[in-house]
TILUMMI-34092 format. One record per residue (C-alpha): residue number from 0; y, x, z. Coordinates in nm, 3 decimals, decimal comma. Last residue first. Layout:
<nodes>
(NUM; (Y; X; Z))
...
</nodes>
This chain:
<nodes>
(87; (10,113; 9,749; 9,642))
(86; (9,980; 9,398; 9,580))
(85; (10,008; 9,399; 9,200))
(84; (9,712; 9,626; 9,138))
(83; (9,499; 9,449; 9,396))
(82; (9,577; 9,114; 9,232))
(81; (9,496; 9,253; 8,888))
(80; (9,159; 9,378; 9,014))
(79; (9,082; 9,043; 9,176))
(78; (9,181; 8,864; 8,855))
(77; (8,942; 9,082; 8,660))
(76; (8,650; 9,019; 8,896))
(75; (8,721; 8,645; 8,907))
(74; (8,716; 8,638; 8,525))
(73; (8,385; 8,825; 8,529))
(72; (8,240; 8,576; 8,777))
(71; (8,363; 8,283; 8,568))
(70; (8,172; 8,423; 8,273))
(69; (8,244; 8,595; 7,944))
(68; (7,973; 8,838; 7,829))
(67; (7,853; 8,592; 7,565))
(66; (8,178; 8,609; 7,373))
(65; (8,447; 8,843; 7,503))
(64; (8,520; 8,909; 7,866))
(63; (8,370; 9,258; 7,882))
(62; (8,534; 9,445; 7,596))
(61; (8,889; 9,304; 7,566))
(60; (8,920; 9,216; 7,935))
(59; (8,786; 9,554; 8,046))
(58; (9,011; 9,742; 7,807))
(57; (9,313; 9,550; 7,937))
(56; (9,207; 9,616; 8,297))
(55; (9,179; 9,986; 8,217))
(54; (9,518; 9,990; 8,048))
(53; (9,671; 9,813; 8,346))
(52; (9,525; 10,078; 8,577))
(51; (9,658; 10,364; 8,364))
(50; (10,002; 10,205; 8,349))
(49; (10,000; 10,156; 8,726))
(48; (9,897; 10,518; 8,778))
(47; (10,194; 10,635; 8,572))
(46; (10,427; 10,406; 8,762))
(45; (10,296; 10,544; 9,090))
(44; (10,369; 10,896; 8,964))
(43; (10,725; 10,793; 8,873))
(42; (10,771; 10,625; 9,211))
(41; (10,656; 10,943; 9,386))
(40; (10,902; 11,139; 9,171))
(39; (11,190; 10,918; 9,282))
(38; (11,078; 10,949; 9,644))
(37; (11,089; 11,328; 9,614))
(36; (11,438; 11,317; 9,461))
(35; (11,552; 11,087; 9,743))
(34; (11,414; 11,337; 9,996))
(33; (11,620; 11,630; 9,869))
(32; (11,389; 11,926; 9,816))
(31; (11,227; 12,102; 10,109))
(30; (11,058; 12,361; 9,886))
(29; (10,717; 12,264; 10,023))
(28; (10,807; 11,898; 9,970))
(27; (10,908; 11,967; 9,609))
(26; (10,591; 12,168; 9,556))
(25; (10,383; 11,874; 9,674))
(24; (10,573; 11,645; 9,438))
(23; (10,498; 11,880; 9,151))
(22; (10,128; 11,873; 9,237))
(21; (10,148; 11,493; 9,227))
(20; (10,320; 11,500; 8,889))
(19; (10,053; 11,733; 8,754))
(18; (9,782; 11,492; 8,869))
(17; (9,974; 11,213; 8,696))
(16; (9,964; 11,410; 8,370))
(15; (9,596; 11,488; 8,419))
(14; (9,529; 11,117; 8,464))
(13; (9,711; 11,041; 8,139))
(12; (9,510; 11,303; 7,951))
(11; (9,184; 11,175; 8,102))
(10; (9,265; 10,819; 7,996))
(9; (9,346; 10,933; 7,643))
(8; (9,009; 11,109; 7,627))
(7; (8,825; 10,807; 7,765))
(6; (8,980; 10,558; 7,524))
(5; (8,665; 10,432; 7,352))
(4; (8,455; 10,470; 7,668))
(3; (8,681; 10,242; 7,869))
(2; (8,461; 9,941; 7,950))
(1; (8,233; 10,127; 8,191))
(0; (7,904; 10,001; 8,054))
</nodes>
């Protein structure tokens, strides 16, 4: 089980929004827009991806670490994902 089936449509909408931001950044580079504006948009896209990732981790914790499914290995898996998310 993926852990995000209940919010799959919302996840796809958010990913499409970030995809649009990335295409917009590409157009900005093609148009030789001011570099600080490009960096600002990159940060916005990164923020969108961070929110998506945190939502996925939240779903995982709520669905996979409850009751009998809880285990030290699952907790280690979640903490590893959070650590990777925070390390960028």
